[in-house]
N, C-alpha and C positions, 0 to 999 in steps of 0.2 A: 700870708704869713705862714711860716713853717710850724709844725706841730709843737716843737719845743718853745718857740716864740709865743705861740698861742697860749700854752699852759702858763708861761711866766706872766703874760699880760692879764690872764684871767685871775691870777693870784693877787694882783694888785688891788682889784675891786671885786671880790667874790660876791655873788648874790646869795650864797648860803655856804656855811662852813660846818664841817664835821670836826669835832675836837676829840682826837684819840689820846687816851691817857693811860699810862702805866707807871708803876712804882718800882723803886729799889730800896732795899733796907727793910728792917722790921719796925713795928710800932711800939715795941717794949722799951721801958725806961731803964732797965738794968741789964747789963751785958749786951750781947747782940751787936748791931751795927751802930756806927757813930752818928748816922743821920737817917731820917726817913725822907725820901725824895719822890716827888711826882714830876713827870714831864708831860707836856701837852703839845701834840703835833696837830696843827690846824691844816685841814685839807679842804680846798674848795670843792663844792659839789659840781661846779662847772668843770666839765672835762674829767669827771671822777674816773670813768672807765679808762681814759687815756693815761691818767696818773697811775692807775693800777698796772696798766700795760708797761709803763716805765719801770716799775718795780719788778714785774715779771721778766722783762728783758734783762734787768740787772742780775736777777737770780739765775737766769740762763747763762749769763757770762761767768758768774761765780761757779756755776756747775761745770762749765768747760774748763775753767782753770783748776778747780780743786775737787770736782766730782760731787759736790753737794747737790742733793736733789731739790727740786722745787718744793716738795712737801716737807722737807726738813725745817724744823723751827730754828731760827737764828736769834738768839737773845744773848745779852751781855754775859751772863753766868756761863753759858756754853762756850762762848768765844774765849773767855778769860782762862778757863781751865780745861778746855777740850772735853766737855761733858755733853750729856744729852744726845741729841741727834747728830752732833758733830764728832762724837767720840770715835766713831768707826773710821774716820778719815785720817787720823794721825797727823793733823796739820800742825806745823811749827808756829812759834810766836809771830813771826813775820807774816805768815800767810793769814793767820787769824786777825792780825792788825789790819792787813789789806782788806779783808772782808768788812771789818768794822768801818774803816774809812770810806769804802765804796758805798756803804749804806748812808753814811752821813752826807756824802757829797751828792748822791742822788736825791736825798731829801730836799735839797734846794729846788729841784725840778717839780716835786709833787706837793710841796707844802706852801702855804701862804704865811706861815709864821710858826715859831717854836719858842716855848718858854718853859721854865722849870721852877719848882718850889722846893727848897732844901731846908728841912727842919733840922737844925743842929742840936741834937740831944745832949751833946757835951756842954752846951751853954745854958741849958734849961735849968732854972733854979727851983721850979715847982713841978710836982708830978701832974702832967697833963697828957692827953692823947695826941701824940705827934701826927697821927694820920688825920684826925679831925681838924687840926690846925692847918695842915697842908691842903686838905680839900677846901677849907674855907678860903684860904688865900688864893687857891687856883680858881675857884668860882668867882671870887671878887674880880680877878683879872679878866676872866671870860665875860663877866657882866659889863665891865667897863668897855671892853672891845666891842661887844655887840651893841651896847647902848650908843656909843659914839658913832659907829658906822651905820647903825640901823640894819645890820645884817643878822638874820636868824642863825642860831648855832645849836647844834645837837651834840650831846656828849656820848661817846662810846668808850667804855673802859674795860680793862681786863677783869676777869672774874674775881670775886671776892668783895666783901663789905657791901654787897648790893643794896641791902636795906638802908644802911647808913648813908650811902651816896644818894640814893633816891630821895630820902627824907630831906637831906640838906639841899639838894637841887630844887625840890618843890618849895622849900622855904625861901630860897633865893628868888624863885620865879615870882613869888607873891610879895615878900617884904624881907629886906635885910638892911644893913646900915653901911654908910660910906665912912671914909676916914674921919669925918667931922662929927660922926654920930647921927647924921640925918637919915631918916628912913628912905629907902630907894628900892625899886623893883627891878626885875630882870625880864622884861616882857618878850625879849627875843630868844630866851631859852625855850627851845622847842621840844615837846614830848618829854617823857621820862628818860633817864639815862639808859643806855643799851649795854648790856653785859656781853662780852665776846671772849671766846677762848683765844689766847694769844697764839696758839699753834695754828689757828685758822684765819689769821689776819696779818698780812704783811705790815699794815699800818700800826697795829698794836705792837708788833715787834720793833718797829722804828721807835715808838715811844719808849720802849724798854731800853733800847740802846742810848737814847737821849737822856733818860733818867740816870743811867750809870755815868754817862759822860759829865752830867751836871754835878753829880756827887763827887767825881774826881776833880772837878774844877775847884770845889770847896775843900776837899780833903785829898791833896796830891798823894799819889802812891809812892812808896819807898822802894828803891832798888828794882828788882826784877818784876815786882808787882805791876809796874807800869809798862811792861813790854807790849801789851796788847792795847791798853787804853790808859793814857795819862791825862794830866790837866790840860793839855793842848787839844785833845780830841774835840772838845766843844767848839773850838775855833773853826772847825770844818763847816759849821753852819753858816758862817759869814753873816750877811745881812738878814738872813731868815730868823736869827735870834732877836726877839722883840725887846729892845732896850726899854720901851715905855712901861714895862711891868714893874720896874723898880726905880725909885728916886735915888738910890745909893749905888747902883751898879749899872754899867753900860752893856752888860753881856747877856741880858735876857734871863737872869736868874734872881729869884727872890730868896734871900738868905736870912733865916730867922732862927733864934735871936742873933742880931749882928753885934 
């Protein structure tokens, strides 16, 4: 079996998964962003180095096309407005959209599944912490996936809210509640969450791009704002978007409140 075929086959029944998570939007209730969104990119430990090699090869191709260095951070905010490490290159909207799409399409090769949680602050009627709600829903979906498959899963997230995420993760590992209010554990949650700098992880950068694409799926951009990423970017994930995370949507996005 060729290397690509082997990676795809391993993604169907992974023996261990890494869950890379990043967010877009702020958690404040007044002003700021319309949503708080988390995206989870599941990556099998099987063939992990080969999956990293796929992303490195993708980045080299992007470098040949546009001059972007391997060490440059590629995240949604930089692509949308030509900021951060990408500012120096003077890339046009079409070029930055191509970089975005290239990442989403290569994600199919390196991931075993992707889903997102979008907390729609415009619909919230009571003051609550959108980030805590989002992390609770995300860990519920991680718990269900790991419990049903018997596959251990470890959480890797972008820096920030480390204490909150660790406390919630530890609580889920011991006891939480399902949709019917029954107590349930997450015995396949492995170790405490691992905090990583996004500029030091291609996988975290993928999660960042997925988070913004999920947000735009729920809140379509107007006019030129969609030149780089619009509501159709999420479709690039194809069957990697995990439909089972929501009973109300088929696209792998949990939207709350609906």
